[in-house]
C-alpha positions in Angstrom: 137.3 105.7 144.1 138.2 105.5 140.4 138.3 108.4 137.9 137.0 108.5 134.4 139.2 110.1 131.8 138.0 112.8 129.5 137.9 110.5 126.4 135.6 108.0 128.1 133.4 110.8 129.5 133.1 112.3 126.0 132.2 108.9 124.6 129.5 108.4 127.2 128.0 111.8 126.4 128.0 111.2 122.6 126.2 107.8 123.1 123.3 109.7 124.5 122.9 112.2 121.7 124.1 110.0 118.9 120.8 108.4 118.1 119.5 111.8 116.8 122.6 112.3 114.7 122.1 109.2 112.5 123.3 109.8 108.9 121.4 108.7 105.9 118.0 108.1 107.5 114.6 109.7 106.6 111.6 109.3 108.8 108.4 110.9 107.7 104.6 110.8 108.3 102.5 112.3 105.5 98.9 112.5 104.3 98.0 110.6 101.1 94.7 111.9 99.6 92.3 109.6 97.7 93.1 108.9 94.1 96.6 110.3 94.7 100.2 109.1 94.4 103.2 110.5 96.1 106.9 109.6 95.4 110.1 110.2 97.3 113.6 110.0 95.9 117.0 109.1 97.4 120.4 109.1 95.8 122.2 105.8 96.9 125.6 104.5 96.2 126.2 101.0 94.8 126.7 98.4 97.6 125.1 100.6 100.3 122.7 98.4 102.3 119.3 100.2 102.6 116.0 99.5 104.3 112.6 101.0 103.9 109.8 100.4 106.4 106.2 101.7 106.1 102.9 101.5 107.9 99.4 103.0 107.2 98.4 104.8 110.4 94.9 105.9 109.6 92.4 105.9 106.7 90.1 103.4 105.0 91.1 99.8 105.3 94.6 100.9 106.5 96.2 99.7 103.2 98.3 101.3 100.5 100.2 100.4 97.3 104.0 100.8 97.5 106.6 100.5 94.7 110.4 100.8 94.9 112.2 101.4 91.6 115.9 101.7 90.8 117.8 104.2 88.6 117.2 102.0 85.5 113.4 101.9 86.2 113.7 98.3 87.5 111.1 97.4 90.1 112.8 96.1 93.2 109.7 95.9 95.4 105.9 96.1 94.8 103.3 95.8 97.5 99.6 95.9 96.8 97.2 97.0 99.5 99.7 96.5 102.2 99.1 97.7 105.8 102.8 97.6 106.7 106.0 96.0 105.5 109.8 96.2 105.6 112.1 95.7 102.7 116.0 95.6 102.8 118.2 95.5 99.7 121.7 96.2 98.5 121.8 98.4 95.4 123.6 97.0 92.4 123.8 100.5 90.7 124.5 104.0 91.9 121.7 106.4 91.2 118.3 107.8 92.4 116.0 105.2 93.9 112.3 106.1 94.0 109.6 105.1 96.5 106.0 105.7 95.5 102.9 105.3 97.7 99.6 105.1 95.8 96.1 105.5 97.0 94.6 105.5 93.5 92.3 102.5 94.3 90.5 104.5 96.9 87.8 107.0 95.9 87.1 108.8 99.2 89.5 107.6 102.0 92.5 109.7 102.9 95.5 107.8 104.4 98.1 108.8 106.9 101.3 107.0 106.0 104.5 106.6 108.0 107.8 105.5 106.5 111.4 105.1 107.6 114.1 105.1 104.9 117.6 104.1 106.1 120.6 104.2 103.8 123.8 102.6 104.9 124.9 101.0 108.1 125.1 103.1 111.2 128.7 104.2 111.8 130.4 103.1 115.1 130.4 105.5 118.0 133.2 108.0 118.1 136.3 106.5 119.7 135.3 102.9 119.2 135.8 102.2 115.6 139.6 102.7 115.5 140.4 100.5 118.5 143.3 98.1 118.0 142.7 96.5 121.4 139.6 95.3 123.2 137.1 97.9 124.4 137.3 99.0 128.0 134.4 98.3 130.4 133.4 102.0 130.1 133.4 101.9 126.3 131.6 98.5 126.2 128.9 99.9 128.5 128.6 103.0 126.4 128.1 100.9 123.2 125.4 98.8 125.0 123.6 101.9 126.2 123.7 103.3 122.6 122.2 100.0 121.2 119.6 99.9 123.9 118.6 103.5 123.2 118.2 102.7 119.5 116.0 99.8 120.4 113.9 102.0 122.7 113.5 104.6 120.0 112.2 102.0 117.5 109.9 100.6 120.1 108.5 104.0 121.0 107.9 104.8 117.3 105.9 101.7 116.8 104.0 102.2 120.0 103.1 105.8 118.9 101.9 104.5 115.5 99.8 101.8 117.1 98.4 104.3 119.6 97.5 106.7 116.8 95.8 103.8 114.9 93.9 102.7 117.9 92.8 106.2 118.7 91.5 106.7 115.2 89.6 103.5 115.3 88.1 104.4 118.7 87.0 107.8 117.3 85.5 106.1 114.2 83.6 103.6 116.4 82.3 106.4 118.6 81.0 108.3 115.6 79.3 105.3 114.2 77.7 104.5 117.6 76.5 108.1 117.8 75.0 108.1 114.3 73.2 104.8 114.9 72.0 105.9 118.3 70.6 109.1 116.8 68.9 107.3 113.9 67.4 104.7 116.3 66.2 107.4 118.7 64.5 109.2 115.8 63.0 106.0 114.6 61.6 105.2 118.0 59.9 108.6 118.2 58.4 108.1 114.7 57.1 104.7 115.6 55.8 105.9 119.0 53.9 108.9 117.4 52.5 106.5 114.7 51.2 104.0 117.3 49.6 106.8 119.3 47.8 108.1 116.3 46.6 104.6 115.3 45.3 103.9 118.8 43.6 107.2 119.0 41.7 106.4 115.8 40.6 103.1 117.4 39.0 104.8 120.4 37.6 107.9 118.7 33.8 107.9 118.1 33.0 108.3 114.4 30.2 110.7 113.6 27.2 109.0 112.1 25.9 110.3 108.8 22.5 108.6 109.1 19.6 111.1 109.4 17.0 110.9 112.1 
């Protein structure tokens, strides 16, 4: 029976908690009212690879305008009425980069928007970046587990977003069916009462006004 040294055991433990310790990542879900615009700012160093991903979860036609501008007011990305998208770039200048979501084209629909803003590459796991030799089997397995956990987290996030979108559509459909059923039921009652009154007039003897 083999033994695992303390360094490898620590590395295995860190691989389990490391996904929640990612540096330079912002993940947020927020409500965007109608005729409104919300912006988010991030200070990024030149040459740091960055990625922004967004998706409209609920509201209206599930679309939103998104604009990414640099520190010199240059437009790096502009999406019009997008339901979802992903944009990756490498900044040419150090400064504050701004992401703006706009729902100004909508007059009554609130939107629920999710976005993930990642700045920089994920650093290697502790104990694996400074290796001068090949990784051991334990360390290789740990890195694979870590990568698989990140993949699972991303998949779960998208599944939750799709589930929320599907639930909202189901609720909207239920409400529409309820409203139409109520209106049709009322209409059936009105038509039924009208038909009864018309038939009653057909079979009611009219009093004669002719004198004897």
